[in-house]
C-alpha positions in Angstrom: 0.0 0.0 0.0 1.3 3.4 -0.9 1.3 6.0 1.8 -1.4 8.7 1.1 -0.5 12.2 -0.1 0.3 14.5 2.8 1.4 11.7 5.1 4.9 11.5 6.7 6.9 8.6 5.3 10.3 7.0 5.9 12.4 6.2 2.9 14.3 3.2 4.2 16.9 3.3 1.5 18.0 6.8 2.4 16.9 6.9 6.1 15.1 10.2 5.4 11.7 11.3 6.5 9.6 13.1 3.9 6.1 14.2 3.2 4.4 12.4 0.4 3.7 14.9 -2.4 2.5 12.6 -5.1 2.6 9.2 -6.9 4.4 9.6 -10.2 4.8 6.5 -12.4 6.4 3.8 -10.3 7.7 6.2 -7.7 6.6 8.2 -4.7 7.6 11.9 -4.6 8.8 12.8 -1.2 9.7 16.3 0.1 12.0 16.7 3.1 10.2 17.5 6.4 11.3 21.1 6.5 10.9 21.8 2.8 13.4 21.5 0.0 13.8 19.5 -3.2 11.7 16.5 -3.7 13.1 13.1 -4.4 11.8 9.9 -6.0 11.5 6.9 -3.7 10.7 3.3 -4.5 7.3 2.5 -3.0 8.7 -0.9 -1.8 11.2 1.0 0.4 8.8 3.5 1.9 6.7 3.1 5.0 4.7 5.5 7.2 7.1 7.3 9.6 6.7 6.5 13.3 5.9 9.3 15.8 9.5 9.2 17.0 10.9 9.5 13.4 8.6 12.5 12.8 9.7 14.2 16.0 13.4 13.5 15.1 12.9 15.1 11.7 11.1 18.1 13.2 13.9 18.6 15.7 16.6 18.4 13.1 14.7 20.9 11.0 14.3 23.3 13.9 18.0 23.0 14.9 19.1 23.7 11.3 16.9 26.8 11.1 18.2 28.1 14.4 21.8 27.8 13.0 20.7 29.7 9.9 21.0 26.6 7.6 18.5 25.9 4.9 17.3 22.3 5.4 
């Protein structure tokens, strides 16, 4: 089952949490939690992110912004 658009998903191949932006061809389009460039992910390597993974991604984004980095 593909995660629905707007859900938070873990790309197990990259270890990154992203927001599902769309389903294009055989891939899922994921955008990094804090924004940025989308990437294509294999649906077989994507699952819904756990609450802990979502919190970790949010914390990393907030820390990067406080340092003046663009996530």
